[in-house]
Rosetta silent file (secondary structure, phi, psi, omega in degrees, C-alpha in Angstrom):
SEQUENCE: MQVLWARARTWKPANDIHTIICLLASKECDWEQPHFELDDDLRIAFWSYYDGLDTKCAFIELEDEYEISFPDEEIDDAMNGTVGELIHRIEAKLTAKSAAQNQIP
SCORE:     score description
SCORE:     0.000 S_00000001
   1 L     0.000  126.278 -172.420    0.000    0.000    0.000 S_00000001
   2 L   -68.713  -32.688 -178.223    1.574    3.227   -1.117 S_00000001
   3 L   -81.327  -14.075  179.731    0.352    5.499    1.708 S_00000001
   4 L  -102.598   89.267 -173.781    1.532    3.131    4.413 S_00000001
   5 L   -82.791  -28.143 -179.901    5.266    3.478    4.208 S_00000001
   6 L   -85.430  115.517 -175.282    6.167    2.085    7.634 S_00000001
   7 L  -111.100   21.679  178.735    5.975   -1.693    7.400 S_00000001
   8 L   -60.972  137.291 -176.719    7.310   -2.658   10.829 S_00000001
   9 L  -101.917   39.888  177.391    5.541   -5.772   12.063 S_00000001
  10 L  -117.288  172.683 -179.415    5.599   -4.850   15.719 S_00000001
  11 L   -58.729  138.301  179.465    2.976   -3.307   17.962 S_00000001
  12 L  -116.220  142.154  178.491    2.083    0.219   16.946 S_00000001
  13 L   -61.211  155.253 -176.084    0.760    2.911   19.295 S_00000001
  14 H   -56.000  -36.129 -178.390   -2.935    3.736   19.090 S_00000001
  15 H   -67.644  -30.884  174.650   -2.305    7.096   17.429 S_00000001
  16 H   -68.389  -41.702  177.236   -0.494    5.325   14.571 S_00000001
  17 H   -61.420  -43.016  178.722   -3.412    2.922   14.192 S_00000001
  18 H   -59.521  -44.440  178.535   -5.750    5.918   14.209 S_00000001
  19 H   -60.881  -44.176  179.965   -3.697    7.573   11.463 S_00000001
  20 H   -64.004  -40.848  177.041   -3.785    4.408    9.358 S_00000001
  21 H   -60.338  -43.478  178.748   -7.568    4.120    9.775 S_00000001
  22 H   -64.713  -40.530  177.300   -7.946    7.720    8.579 S_00000001
  23 H   -63.609  -40.316  177.541   -5.641    7.053    5.609 S_00000001
  24 H   -66.201  -37.996  176.864   -7.666    3.968    4.689 S_00000001
  25 H   -61.559  -37.765  178.005  -10.891    5.965    4.938 S_00000001
  26 H   -67.559  -47.412 -176.159   -9.366    8.425    2.500 S_00000001
  27 H   -68.827  -49.993 -172.207   -8.110    5.754    0.105 S_00000001
  28 H   -85.333  -29.598 -171.951  -11.044    3.330    0.135 S_00000001
  29 H  -116.592    9.260  174.789  -13.973    5.632    0.818 S_00000001
  30 L    60.105   32.355  172.631  -12.853    8.814   -0.954 S_00000001
  31 L   -79.077  131.813  175.090  -12.805   11.047    2.116 S_00000001
  32 L   -87.586  124.661 -179.719  -10.714   14.145    1.479 S_00000001
  33 L    44.433   61.946 -176.865   -8.369   14.811    4.388 S_00000001
  34 L   -71.894  141.507  170.107  -10.328   12.664    6.827 S_00000001
  35 L  -140.472  108.760 -179.394  -10.044   13.219   10.528 S_00000001
  36 L  -110.023  136.606  176.210  -12.227   11.005   12.644 S_00000001
  37 L   -78.508  161.169 -177.714  -12.474   11.221   16.407 S_00000001
  38 L   -61.414  -29.379 -178.741  -12.265    8.054   18.496 S_00000001
  39 L   -94.653    9.729  175.896  -15.983    8.162   19.268 S_00000001
  40 L   -75.476  145.567  178.060  -17.037    8.604   15.615 S_00000001
  41 E   -60.608  131.190  176.618  -19.096    5.844   14.021 S_00000001
  42 H   -67.028  -29.346  177.520  -16.990    3.410   12.035 S_00000001
  43 H   -61.418  -28.929  177.153  -19.904    3.120    9.566 S_00000001
  44 H   -78.170  -47.806 -178.250  -19.288    6.758    8.672 S_00000001
  45 H   -59.621  -44.476 -178.097  -15.495    6.461    8.402 S_00000001
  46 L  -105.234   43.892 -178.483  -15.698    3.323    6.221 S_00000001
  47 L   -68.184  124.014  179.719  -18.833    4.338    4.348 S_00000001
  48 L   -89.218   96.494 -174.330  -19.232    2.242    1.190 S_00000001
  49 L   -82.805  -47.849 -171.072  -20.497    4.789   -1.291 S_00000001
  50 L   -87.775  -58.664 -168.641  -19.954    3.227   -4.698 S_00000001
  51 L  -122.571   -0.988 -179.157  -19.943   -0.537   -4.632 S_00000001
  52 L    80.446   -1.846 -178.223  -20.362   -1.676   -1.058 S_00000001
  53 L  -101.222   -4.809 -177.830  -16.869   -3.167   -1.072 S_00000001
  54 H   -58.262  -41.761  179.846  -15.008   -0.177    0.369 S_00000001
  55 H   -62.484  -49.344 -179.455  -15.435   -1.477    3.916 S_00000001
  56 H   -60.226  -42.964  178.716  -14.171   -4.948    3.056 S_00000001
  57 H   -62.006  -40.074  178.736  -11.190   -3.473    1.194 S_00000001
  58 H   -63.140  -42.196  179.062  -10.313   -1.290    4.180 S_00000001
  59 H   -69.052  -34.492  175.656  -10.345   -4.317    6.493 S_00000001
  60 H   -62.576  -41.028  177.527   -8.214   -6.316    4.044 S_00000001
  61 H   -62.981  -40.766  177.050   -5.693   -3.471    4.126 S_00000001
  62 H   -63.563  -42.492  178.350   -5.722   -3.561    7.949 S_00000001
  63 H   -59.981  -43.952  179.902   -5.200   -7.329    7.870 S_00000001
  64 H   -66.948  -42.892 -177.321   -2.245   -6.920    5.514 S_00000001
  65 H   -63.257  -42.815 -173.220   -0.722   -4.034    7.436 S_00000001
  66 H  -105.871   -1.154 -177.329   -0.827   -5.751   10.833 S_00000001
  67 L    53.072   51.840  176.019   -0.800   -9.426    9.765 S_00000001
  68 L  -128.988  175.101  178.298   -4.020  -10.111   11.657 S_00000001
  69 L  -130.890  149.672  175.710   -7.393  -11.371   10.500 S_00000001
  70 L  -127.138  102.071  173.811  -10.952  -10.137   10.696 S_00000001
  71 L   -60.847  156.027 -177.724  -13.601  -12.777    9.954 S_00000001
  72 H   -53.389  -39.889 -179.370  -16.686  -11.396    8.208 S_00000001
  73 H   -63.970  -36.398  179.599  -18.756  -11.657   11.408 S_00000001
  74 H   -71.710  -35.252  175.582  -16.200   -9.582   13.285 S_00000001
  75 H   -61.814  -46.192  178.440  -16.178   -6.952   10.538 S_00000001
  76 H   -58.700  -43.132  179.606  -19.968   -6.707   10.812 S_00000001
  77 H   -66.070  -44.147 -179.767  -19.688   -6.356   14.587 S_00000001
  78 H   -62.169  -36.503 -178.268  -16.876   -3.783   14.338 S_00000001
  79 L   -66.519  -15.749  175.447  -18.893   -1.718   11.869 S_00000001
  80 L   -88.483    2.145 -177.922  -21.520   -1.213   14.582 S_00000001
  81 L  -109.446 -155.501 -176.713  -18.884    0.398   16.803 S_00000001
  82 E  -113.110  170.638  175.031  -16.607    3.404   16.783 S_00000001
  83 H   -58.857  -44.098  179.565  -13.174    4.219   15.405 S_00000001
  84 H   -61.658  -38.712  178.165  -11.792    3.924   18.949 S_00000001
  85 H   -66.832  -35.442  175.558  -13.319    0.485   19.400 S_00000001
  86 H   -65.047  -40.516  176.892  -11.671   -0.676   16.168 S_00000001
  87 H   -58.426  -44.166  178.839   -8.340    0.599   17.487 S_00000001
  88 H   -63.387  -38.274  176.958   -8.886   -1.454   20.659 S_00000001
  89 H   -61.532  -45.931 -179.016   -9.702   -4.542   18.570 S_00000001
  90 H   -64.350  -44.495  178.295   -6.511   -4.124   16.587 S_00000001
  91 H   -59.724  -41.261  179.385   -4.458   -3.553   19.754 S_00000001
  92 H   -64.344  -41.831  178.229   -5.951   -6.701   21.317 S_00000001
  93 H   -64.934  -40.487  179.000   -5.119   -8.745   18.219 S_00000001
  94 H   -67.260  -38.573  177.488   -1.558   -7.391   18.174 S_00000001
  95 H   -64.895  -44.690  178.730   -1.120   -8.134   21.872 S_00000001
  96 H   -63.904  -41.033  178.939   -2.411  -11.695   21.418 S_00000001
  97 H   -62.665  -44.813  179.450   -0.189  -12.172   18.381 S_00000001
  98 H   -64.118  -41.832  179.137    2.857  -10.919   20.289 S_00000001
  99 H   -63.862  -41.351  179.709    2.060  -13.149   23.276 S_00000001
 100 H   -65.709  -36.641  179.537    1.687  -16.191   21.018 S_00000001
 101 H   -70.517  -27.669 -177.166    5.027  -15.433   19.344 S_00000001
 102 H   -92.311   -2.800  179.208    6.739  -15.118   22.735 S_00000001
 103 L   -69.026  141.589  176.427    5.407  -18.384   24.155 S_00000001
 104 L   -86.268  126.275 -178.034    7.985  -21.035   24.859 S_00000001
 105 L   -67.390    0.000    0.000    7.058  -24.246   22.982 S_00000001
């Protein structure tokens, strides 16, 4: 993804996740200079205007960026929440991923 230049595969602070969500909203949903607050509806940020696939594409980009997964049911659930709640979901997935990588076999 051209707008996401930092490809480090380690935990990222919430403000970086927030920035990436705003960049994805701009790229996938055609928002010009988006700035969404943490309590803003995710349905607004990832509004699928043209084909209904903008939301799915944004989540695919998040999956690729953070090497995590969002099953369709979780995407539907997340879309009923806020930008801040999505950040918390991503942080939880990154924490779980890091813990699993650090486990001694």
